[in-house]
Backbone as CSV, one residue per row, in Angstrom:
resi,resn,N_x,N_y,N_z,CA_x,CA_y,CA_z,C_x,C_y,C_z
1,MET,-13.764,6.441,21.105,-12.708,7.286,20.612,-12.392,6.913,19.120
2,SER,-12.444,7.921,18.291,-12.297,7.784,16.924,-10.896,7.270,16.527
3,ILE,-10.810,6.482,15.488,-9.506,5.752,15.179,-8.494,6.950,14.944
4,TRP,-9.064,8.200,14.245,-8.047,9.139,13.946,-7.636,9.827,15.340
5,THR,-8.445,9.857,16.343,-7.782,10.355,17.594,-6.823,9.596,18.003
6,ARG,-7.108,8.331,18.071,-5.892,7.283,18.550,-4.595,7.490,17.797
7,ILE,-4.864,7.724,16.427,-3.676,7.932,15.474,-2.960,8.991,15.662
8,ALA,-3.843,10.266,16.181,-3.122,11.443,16.280,-2.374,11.372,17.547
9,GLU,-2.889,10.706,18.576,-2.109,10.627,19.914,-0.854,9.878,19.691
10,ALA,-0.903,8.786,18.877,0.447,7.944,18.630,1.239,8.986,17.900
11,VAL,1.002,9.650,16.860,1.823,10.395,16.040,2.487,11.629,16.882
12,SER,1.547,12.230,17.667,1.989,13.387,18.618,3.106,12.739,19.510
13,ALA,3.059,11.565,19.882,4.125,11.067,20.805,5.476,11.113,19.980
14,LEU,5.377,10.834,18.646,6.474,10.863,17.817,7.319,12.224,17.790
15,ALA,6.119,13.094,17.647,6.529,14.347,17.394,7.113,15.148,18.842
16,LYS,6.849,14.498,19.826,7.356,14.998,21.120,8.595,14.260,21.446
17,GLY,9.149,13.454,20.578,10.301,12.755,20.802,10.364,11.356,21.218
18,GLU,9.390,10.621,21.376,9.175,9.239,21.650,9.687,8.567,20.566
19,SER,10.400,7.542,20.845,11.003,6.542,19.706,10.032,5.917,18.767
20,LEU,10.220,5.842,17.613,9.219,5.226,16.772,9.023,3.586,17.280
21,ALA,10.200,2.986,17.727,10.137,1.729,18.327,9.120,1.454,19.328
22,ARG,9.081,2.510,20.353,8.202,2.415,21.262,6.638,2.522,21.109
23,VAL,6.535,3.543,20.077,5.123,3.810,19.650,4.645,2.555,18.944
24,PHE,5.278,1.936,17.912,4.900,0.715,17.277,4.826,-0.423,18.233
25,ASP,5.585,-0.717,19.117,5.692,-1.690,20.108,4.260,-1.569,20.941
26,ARG,3.827,-0.508,21.210,2.572,-0.384,21.897,1.456,-0.730,21.150
27,LEU,1.511,-0.640,19.660,0.463,-0.928,18.848,0.388,-2.189,17.989
28,ARG,1.164,-3.071,18.365,1.627,-4.222,17.463,0.613,-5.276,17.695
29,SER,-0.452,-5.247,18.638,-1.419,-6.418,18.866,-2.848,-5.701,18.364
30,PRO,-3.731,-6.535,17.920,-5.023,-6.158,17.750,-5.816,-5.735,18.932
31,PRO,-6.596,-4.631,18.852,-7.167,-3.999,17.711,-6.166,-2.794,17.270
32,GLU,-5.394,-2.447,18.142,-4.562,-1.190,17.726,-3.610,-1.405,16.783
33,ARG,-3.352,-2.747,16.275,-2.446,-3.068,15.162,-2.921,-2.210,13.837
34,SER,-4.307,-2.070,13.741,-4.671,-1.250,12.421,-4.316,0.180,12.670
35,VAL,-4.101,0.694,13.821,-3.648,1.906,14.047,-2.402,2.072,13.698
36,ALA,-1.451,1.079,14.058,-0.074,1.070,13.690,0.028,0.947,12.123
37,PHE,-0.749,0.305,11.510,-0.768,0.006,10.095,-1.017,1.353,9.325
38,THR,-2.049,1.948,9.971,-2.516,3.213,9.314,-1.343,4.536,9.353
39,ILE,-0.745,4.501,10.717,0.403,5.394,10.890,1.425,5.082,9.835
40,ALA,1.879,3.922,9.614,2.947,3.382,8.777,2.649,3.961,7.294
41,VAL,1.165,3.695,6.912,0.698,4.032,5.539,0.856,5.670,5.522
42,ILE,0.374,6.206,6.343,0.348,7.786,6.453,1.755,8.254,6.188
43,ALA,2.694,7.687,7.061,4.203,8.014,6.996,4.779,7.917,5.810
44,LEU,4.630,6.729,5.204,5.108,6.376,3.803,4.454,7.310,2.772
45,SER,3.170,7.476,2.803,2.545,8.397,1.899,3.021,9.710,1.958
46,ALA,3.108,10.195,3.239,3.757,11.648,3.310,5.067,11.863,2.703
47,LYS,5.908,10.905,3.117,7.363,10.855,2.662,7.481,10.675,1.241
48,MET,6.611,9.775,0.581,6.376,9.484,-0.856,6.195,10.809,-1.379
49,ALA,5.228,11.502,-0.998,4.787,12.801,-1.688,5.903,13.726,-1.524
50,LYS,6.909,13.547,-0.646,7.929,14.641,-0.737,9.193,14.153,-1.533
51,ALA,9.118,12.910,-2.037,10.224,12.308,-2.652,10.777,13.055,-3.782
52,ASP,9.829,13.751,-4.541,10.486,14.586,-5.535,10.613,16.126,-5.354
53,GLY,10.458,16.180,-3.842,10.758,17.613,-3.438,9.673,18.592,-3.364
54,LEU,8.390,18.064,-3.569,7.269,18.981,-3.810,6.037,18.108,-3.280
55,VAL,5.209,18.705,-2.332,3.954,18.158,-2.021,2.856,18.852,-2.600
56,THR,2.035,18.164,-3.662,1.000,18.908,-4.420,-0.299,18.721,-3.818
57,ARG,-1.130,19.482,-4.168,-2.587,19.316,-3.787,-3.140,18.092,-4.457
58,ASP,-2.767,17.450,-5.631,-3.236,16.331,-5.958,-2.811,15.005,-5.151
59,GLU,-1.465,15.217,-4.683,-0.921,14.092,-3.870,-1.721,14.018,-2.428
60,VAL,-1.983,15.208,-1.875,-2.833,15.175,-0.673,-4.215,14.657,-0.997
61,THR,-4.788,14.983,-2.276,-6.027,14.425,-2.571,-6.031,12.829,-2.715
62,ALA,-4.922,12.453,-3.286,-4.790,11.072,-3.505,-4.695,10.329,-2.300
63,PHE,-4.023,10.885,-1.208,-4.002,10.254,0.114,-5.443,10.115,0.604
64,ARG,-6.048,11.176,0.484,-7.486,11.213,0.990,-8.467,10.102,0.269
65,GLU,-7.922,9.841,-0.863,-8.783,8.796,-1.617,-8.478,7.462,-1.021
66,VAL,-7.285,7.199,-0.530,-6.718,5.936,0.120,-7.452,5.547,1.331
67,PHE,-7.780,6.664,2.044,-8.503,6.508,3.359,-9.838,7.072,3.555
68,ARG,-10.681,6.427,4.140,-12.122,6.809,4.204,-12.090,7.650,5.594
69,ILE,-12.377,9.042,5.161,-12.216,9.988,6.205,-13.589,10.847,6.378
70,SER,-14.184,10.616,7.427,-15.503,11.320,7.506,-15.286,12.949,7.700
71,PRO,-16.250,13.777,7.497,-15.956,15.234,7.491,-15.523,15.524,9.009
72,ALA,-16.131,14.894,10.010,-15.792,15.051,11.431,-14.385,14.707,11.651
73,ASP,-13.751,13.929,10.972,-12.315,13.430,11.173,-11.283,14.241,10.272
74,GLU,-11.715,15.076,9.351,-10.758,15.617,8.272,-9.735,16.354,9.050
75,ALA,-9.951,17.158,9.961,-8.957,17.985,10.773,-7.971,17.113,11.376
76,GLY,-8.476,15.969,12.030,-7.359,15.072,12.623,-6.460,14.267,11.820
77,ALA,-7.200,13.851,10.494,-6.314,13.311,9.602,-5.308,14.213,8.873
78,ALA,-5.876,15.523,8.692,-4.759,16.428,8.106,-3.588,16.588,9.045
79,ARG,-3.940,16.559,10.269,-2.874,16.935,11.366,-1.924,15.595,11.499
80,VAL,-2.445,14.509,11.384,-1.471,13.232,11.357,-0.736,13.289,9.918
81,PHE,-1.221,13.687,8.748,-0.455,13.646,7.669,0.785,14.649,7.882
82,ASN,0.317,15.923,8.303,1.448,16.931,8.593,2.434,16.487,9.598
83,LEU,1.995,15.745,10.609,2.940,15.469,11.571,3.976,14.318,11.081
84,ALA,3.276,13.356,10.131,4.146,12.305,9.582,5.143,13.100,8.497
85,ARG,4.831,14.021,7.890,5.663,14.634,7.072,6.858,15.378,7.800
86,GLN,6.570,15.751,8.923,7.612,16.438,9.727,8.386,15.649,10.550
87,ASP,7.955,14.303,10.821,8.721,13.376,11.662,10.299,13.165,11.061
88,THR,11.079,13.203,11.988,12.558,12.932,11.637,12.769,11.593,11.195
89,ALA,11.984,10.540,11.710,12.329,9.161,11.517,12.293,8.986,9.934
90,GLY,13.314,8.246,9.438,13.480,7.819,8.048,12.405,7.027,7.643
91,PHE,12.083,7.007,6.134,10.945,6.216,5.691,11.309,4.738,5.742
92,GLU,12.760,4.322,5.764,13.048,2.997,5.866,12.790,2.251,7.268
93,ASP,12.673,3.119,8.363,12.356,2.550,9.665,10.946,2.198,9.562
94,TYR,10.001,3.117,9.125,8.597,2.645,9.085,8.360,1.376,8.047
95,ALA,9.091,1.399,6.921,9.071,0.321,6.048,9.377,-0.938,6.814
96,ALA,10.605,-0.965,7.540,11.060,-2.052,8.010,10.103,-2.522,9.061
97,ARG,9.520,-1.707,9.906,8.547,-1.986,10.952,7.269,-2.709,10.621
98,ILE,6.600,-2.061,9.454,5.407,-2.769,8.865,5.749,-3.982,8.208
99,ASN,6.915,-4.162,7.551,7.199,-5.367,6.911,7.237,-6.622,8.122
100,ARG,7.824,-6.187,9.264,7.728,-7.276,10.304,6.313,-7.448,10.935
101,MET,5.647,-6.550,10.982,4.225,-6.471,11.442,3.272,-7.370,10.646
102,PHE,3.635,-7.229,9.281,2.560,-7.983,8.284,3.422,-9.128,7.558
103,ALA,4.557,-9.666,8.186,5.356,-10.624,7.437,4.575,-11.931,7.243
104,SER,3.417,-12.116,7.706,2.729,-13.389,7.459,1.517,-12.965,6.542
105,ASP,1.399,-11.757,6.026,0.368,-11.381,5.151,0.874,-10.543,4.045
106,ARG,1.545,-11.180,3.102,2.387,-10.525,2.066,1.352,-9.662,1.169
107,GLU,0.159,-10.110,1.110,-0.831,-9.393,0.205,-1.061,-7.974,0.692
108,THR,-1.206,-7.840,2.067,-1.246,-6.400,2.693,-0.189,-5.535,2.220
109,LEU,0.998,-6.049,2.181,2.194,-5.410,1.772,2.133,-4.828,0.295
110,SER,1.626,-5.862,-0.543,1.441,-5.394,-1.773,0.297,-4.289,-2.059
111,ASP,-0.735,-4.410,-1.245,-1.732,-3.415,-1.133,-1.178,-2.041,-0.879
112,LEU,-0.324,-2.024,0.063,0.391,-0.788,0.554,1.167,-0.135,-0.766
113,MET,1.924,-1.011,-1.378,2.648,-0.605,-2.472,1.837,-0.065,-3.546
114,GLU,0.488,-0.526,-3.730,-0.222,-0.092,-4.636,-0.798,1.340,-4.427
115,GLY,-1.075,1.512,-3.003,-1.382,2.707,-2.604,-0.216,3.821,-2.728
116,LEU,0.926,3.442,-2.753,2.066,4.436,-2.805,2.191,4.662,-4.364
117,PHE,1.975,3.860,-5.341,2.002,4.185,-6.757,0.877,5.072,-6.979
118,HIS,-0.112,4.912,-6.288,-1.482,5.710,-6.631,-1.009,7.040,-6.280
119,ILE,-0.430,7.520,-5.199,0.050,8.690,-4.674,1.014,9.364,-5.606
120,ALA,2.036,8.434,-5.926,3.008,8.964,-6.659,2.603,9.431,-8.151
121,LEU,1.529,9.023,-8.734,1.159,9.297,-9.910,0.142,10.258,-9.899
122,ALA,-0.395,11.006,-8.806,-1.306,11.754,-8.491,-1.200,13.085,-9.227
123,ASP,0.114,13.476,-9.351,0.275,14.787,-9.895,0.582,14.468,-11.605
124,GLY,0.259,13.553,-12.164,0.485,13.117,-13.486,1.919,12.877,-13.786
125,GLU,2.981,12.957,-12.940,4.357,12.639,-13.232,4.864,11.482,-12.376
126,TYR,5.674,10.597,-12.925,6.309,9.715,-12.004,7.780,10.041,-12.137
127,HIS,8.237,10.595,-10.869,9.558,11.264,-10.921,10.596,10.267,-10.439
128,PRO,11.646,10.252,-11.154,12.940,9.177,-10.802,13.070,8.877,-9.243
129,LYS,13.126,9.888,-8.547,13.069,9.786,-7.057,11.879,9.049,-6.385
130,GLU,10.860,9.310,-7.015,9.704,8.318,-6.532,9.993,6.969,-6.904
131,ASP,10.524,6.786,-8.138,10.748,5.413,-8.508,11.920,4.713,-7.541
132,ALA,12.871,5.442,-7.129,13.819,5.081,-6.364,13.419,4.806,-4.844
133,PHE,12.555,5.737,-4.537,11.774,5.496,-3.184,10.940,4.023,-3.169
134,LEU,10.024,3.951,-4.205,9.367,2.647,-4.365,10.192,1.501,-4.332
135,ARG,11.296,1.481,-5.201,12.152,0.333,-5.251,12.802,-0.120,-3.908
136,ARG,13.142,0.991,-3.197,13.771,0.746,-1.904,12.659,0.202,-0.881
137,VAL,11.495,0.752,-0.903,10.465,0.240,-0.043,10.048,-1.237,-0.469
138,ALA,10.134,-1.509,-1.596,9.793,-2.913,-2.262,10.925,-3.853,-1.707
139,GLU,12.123,-3.382,-1.699,13.266,-4.382,-1.221,13.037,-4.509,0.193
140,ILE,12.704,-3.542,1.050,12.408,-3.782,2.483,11.292,-4.677,2.807
141,PHE,10.382,-4.666,1.923,9.196,-5.349,2.161,9.296,-6.723,1.534
142,GLU,10.628,-7.151,1.063,11.027,-8.338,0.442,9.985,-8.837,-0.661
143,ILE,9.828,-7.650,-1.508,9.136,-7.925,-2.832,10.102,-8.111,-3.942
144,GLY,10.138,-9.133,-4.547,11.148,-9.405,-5.606,10.901,-8.599,-6.848
145,SER,12.143,-8.604,-7.597,12.206,-7.588,-8.642,11.077,-7.867,-9.775
146,ALA,10.921,-9.220,-9.943,9.848,-9.557,-10.953,8.569,-9.262,-10.751
147,GLU,8.189,-9.369,-9.136,6.772,-8.844,-8.705,6.738,-7.232,-8.670
148,PHE,7.784,-6.562,-8.356,7.889,-5.223,-8.357,7.646,-4.845,-10.051
149,SER,8.207,-5.152,-10.935,8.138,-5.043,-12.185,6.790,-5.091,-12.667
150,ALA,6.222,-6.271,-12.368,4.765,-6.465,-12.589,3.921,-5.631,-12.218
151,LEU,4.002,-5.228,-10.759,3.183,-3.971,-10.095,3.529,-2.819,-10.785
152,ARG,4.668,-2.453,-11.119,4.866,-1.078,-11.643,4.375,-1.060,-12.962
153,SER,4.185,-2.055,-13.877,3.665,-2.040,-15.193,2.163,-1.615,-15.224
154,ARG,1.574,-2.038,-14.039,0.095,-1.773,-13.914,-0.195,-0.286,-13.802
155,PHE,0.834,0.610,-13.317,0.641,1.943,-13.222,1.423,2.886,-14.221
156,ILE,2.432,2.341,-14.549,3.336,3.382,-15.366,3.304,3.033,-16.684
157,ASP,3.145,3.972,-17.611,2.806,3.828,-18.974,3.881,3.332,-19.873
158,ASP,5.202,3.401,-19.400,6.169,3.041,-20.155,6.451,1.437,-20.203
159,ALA,5.418,0.708,-19.654,5.578,-0.801,-19.658,4.173,-1.334,-19.595
160,GLU,3.909,-2.048,-20.682,2.494,-2.933,-20.740,2.496,-4.048,-19.604
161,PRO,1.452,-4.103,-18.987,1.356,-5.131,-17.909,1.167,-6.553,-18.590
162,ASP,1.864,-7.384,-17.981,1.842,-8.750,-18.547,0.958,-9.600,-17.672
163,PRO,-0.107,-9.995,-18.528,-1.351,-10.776,-17.897,-0.818,-11.846,-17.020
164,TYR,0.138,-12.678,-17.560,0.541,-13.771,-16.925,1.206,-13.358,-15.593
165,SER,2.064,-12.177,-15.543,2.820,-11.891,-14.230,1.713,-11.534,-13.232
166,VAL,0.643,-10.825,-13.581,-0.273,-10.259,-12.771,-0.846,-11.523,-11.970
167,LEU,-1.051,-12.662,-12.532,-1.678,-13.722,-11.975,-0.656,-14.533,-11.309
168,GLY,0.582,-14.315,-11.472,1.621,-15.154,-10.907,1.735,-16.536,-11.634
169,ALA,1.601,-16.390,-12.948,1.591,-17.542,-13.881,2.632,-17.321,-14.991
170,THR,2.807,-18.303,-15.873,3.632,-18.182,-17.056,2.905,-18.815,-18.144
171,PRO,3.239,-18.336,-19.436,2.683,-18.810,-20.712,2.659,-20.266,-20.759
172,ASP,3.777,-20.938,-20.253,3.844,-22.346,-20.558,3.263,-23.253,-19.413
173,MET,2.200,-22.667,-18.441,1.471,-23.326,-17.569,0.353,-24.079,-18.351
174,PRO,-0.020,-25.102,-17.841,-1.423,-25.682,-18.478,-2.439,-24.688,-17.983
175,PHE,-3.553,-24.650,-18.805,-4.529,-23.678,-18.804,-5.336,-23.855,-17.276
176,ASP,-5.405,-25.150,-16.942,-6.202,-25.302,-15.675,-5.472,-24.696,-14.499
177,GLU,-4.131,-24.805,-14.549,-3.147,-24.225,-13.476,-3.274,-22.779,-13.484
178,ILE,-3.441,-22.018,-14.682,-3.500,-20.604,-14.767,-4.833,-20.354,-14.218
179,ARG,-5.894,-21.147,-14.438,-7.289,-20.739,-13.992,-7.129,-20.775,-12.237
180,ARG,-6.495,-21.819,-11.817,-6.244,-21.966,-10.405,-5.694,-20.760,-9.767
181,LYS,-4.481,-20.266,-10.538,-3.815,-19.099,-10.080,-4.804,-17.908,-9.995
182,TRP,-5.673,-17.784,-11.127,-6.528,-16.748,-11.033,-7.608,-16.835,-9.863
183,ARG,-7.997,-17.859,-9.640,-9.184,-18.073,-8.523,-8.502,-17.757,-7.315
184,GLU,-7.095,-18.277,-7.027,-6.403,-17.836,-5.968,-6.429,-16.525,-5.571
185,ARG,-6.024,-15.691,-6.770,-5.732,-14.257,-6.477,-7.164,-13.507,-6.197
186,VAL,-8.235,-14.126,-6.837,-9.550,-13.419,-6.603,-9.952,-13.809,-5.123
187,ARG,-9.758,-14.900,-4.807,-10.088,-15.210,-3.403,-9.271,-14.499,-2.332
188,ASP,-8.054,-14.301,-2.509,-7.114,-13.631,-1.589,-7.683,-12.100,-1.615
189,CYS,-8.093,-11.394,-2.704,-8.655,-10.126,-2.681,-9.970,-9.887,-2.129
190,HIS,-10.763,-10.901,-1.865,-12.110,-10.730,-1.368,-12.199,-10.105,-0.254
191,PRO,-13.159,-9.153,-0.054,-13.190,-8.442,1.342,-13.584,-9.306,2.499
192,ASP,-14.241,-10.308,2.398,-14.719,-11.100,3.580,-13.347,-11.731,3.955
193,ARG,-12.636,-12.335,3.046,-11.494,-13.073,3.481,-10.451,-12.181,3.999
194,MET,-10.333,-10.966,3.496,-9.273,-9.974,4.132,-9.740,-9.564,5.486
195,GLN,-11.064,-9.341,5.502,-11.643,-8.860,6.864,-11.274,-10.096,8.033
196,ALA,-11.442,-11.442,7.475,-11.298,-12.538,8.279,-9.642,-12.645,8.971
197,ARG,-8.876,-12.066,7.860,-7.547,-12.066,8.399,-7.100,-10.894,9.404
198,GLY,-8.097,-10.120,9.535,-7.767,-8.938,10.321,-7.074,-7.738,9.548
199,VAL,-7.301,-7.691,8.384,-6.659,-6.667,7.580,-7.325,-5.453,7.645
200,PRO,-6.536,-4.354,7.867,-7.028,-2.980,7.968,-8.044,-2.433,6.833
201,GLU,-9.064,-1.728,7.176,-10.104,-1.262,6.099,-9.390,-0.703,4.978
202,GLU,-8.141,0.114,5.158,-7.441,0.877,4.085,-6.969,-0.120,3.115
203,ALA,-6.088,-1.373,3.661,-5.761,-2.237,2.782,-6.938,-2.890,1.814
204,ILE,-8.135,-3.123,2.524,-9.279,-3.872,1.693,-9.695,-2.745,0.594
205,LYS,-9.680,-1.586,0.834,-9.984,-0.544,-0.186,-8.942,-0.606,-1.340
206,LEU,-7.459,-0.750,-0.893,-6.662,-0.689,-1.961,-6.671,-1.940,-2.628
207,ALA,-7.202,-2.974,-2.076,-7.280,-4.353,-3.069,-8.132,-4.249,-4.064
208,GLN,-9.187,-3.354,-4.154,-10.306,-3.375,-5.187,-9.516,-3.054,-6.536
209,ARG,-8.672,-2.271,-6.691,-7.879,-2.176,-7.916,-7.263,-3.396,-8.251
210,ARG,-6.696,-4.209,-7.489,-5.813,-5.165,-7.733,-6.927,-6.304,-8.165
211,MET,-7.997,-6.273,-7.523,-9.090,-7.388,-8.074,-9.443,-7.115,-9.432
212,ALA,-9.592,-5.649,-10.014,-9.925,-5.382,-11.207,-8.758,-5.876,-12.289
213,ASP,-7.710,-5.482,-11.688,-6.384,-6.004,-12.745,-6.516,-7.497,-12.832
214,ILE,-6.600,-8.271,-11.764,-6.643,-9.632,-11.871,-7.631,-10.231,-12.898
215,ASN,-8.816,-9.730,-12.712,-9.841,-10.241,-13.558,-9.480,-9.671,-15.069
216,ARG,-9.034,-8.701,-15.319,-8.687,-8.105,-16.656,-7.637,-9.056,-17.222
217,ALA,-6.631,-9.344,-16.444,-5.567,-10.156,-16.890,-6.047,-11.634,-17.270
218,TRP,-7.011,-12.174,-16.451,-7.709,-13.416,-16.785,-8.406,-13.304,-18.048
219,GLU,-9.185,-12.388,-18.159,-10.073,-12.126,-19.419,-9.060,-12.154,-20.789
220,GLU,-7.989,-11.489,-20.639,-7.002,-11.346,-21.834,-6.335,-12.588,-22.026
221,ILE,-6.080,-13.411,-21.060,-5.466,-14.682,-21.237,-6.594,-15.652,-21.716
222,ASN,-7.675,-15.689,-21.204,-8.746,-16.571,-21.764,-9.081,-16.285,-23.071
223,LYS,-9.124,-15.043,-23.566,-9.462,-14.704,-25.051,-8.257,-15.358,-25.809
224,GLY,-7.126,-15.081,-25.487,-5.955,-15.489,-26.102,-5.914,-17.129,-26.534
225,ARG,-6.461,-17.694,-25.541,-6.494,-19.123,-25.679,-7.669,-19.811,-26.186
226,ALA,-8.673,-18.942,-26.370,-10.013,-19.440,-26.967,-9.790,-20.017,-28.273
């Protein structure tokens, strides 16, 4: 059975009135945990796309870029996205449940935030309501203001990303300590390590941009100290 078939069945249960709590409780253990993660990402993406009051073709395309969808599964994926848009459950419920599900894997939650930023900017505009949406999701994910600001600066043009913040370092740290931070970030984003932690495929894809930003930050710091 295709993962999109299982996802469609779960989201259909929501559309028929089954509580969000019951659906997620059924899916909280591996391997169905990846289905729950995907539903949560879809729901937040769909509601994120509506945050400014308009769902554009660019935002739907951005959603498809986050997920690897085969031609055979496109109809099922579109149905899931539309059901999630119509679901009456608030985005805060989804965010709270996925936060509990991945409480021990903070990197996955950061990957999800990156995906939401990607969708928010797909139409070329970062709407104030989208910013408020993402800030609230970050609060629910227990992502601190400094980490959120560092993440935001990587996507939004009004702020230049601080390479030290990207690595979780500070300018006054010894160079060897900064290098250690960089290596830790690279290791955490490696696909093999993420697969070993049971991270869903979508989260691994979202981590690719983070890896590029981490290496770019390290190169900038390294050149500045050379």
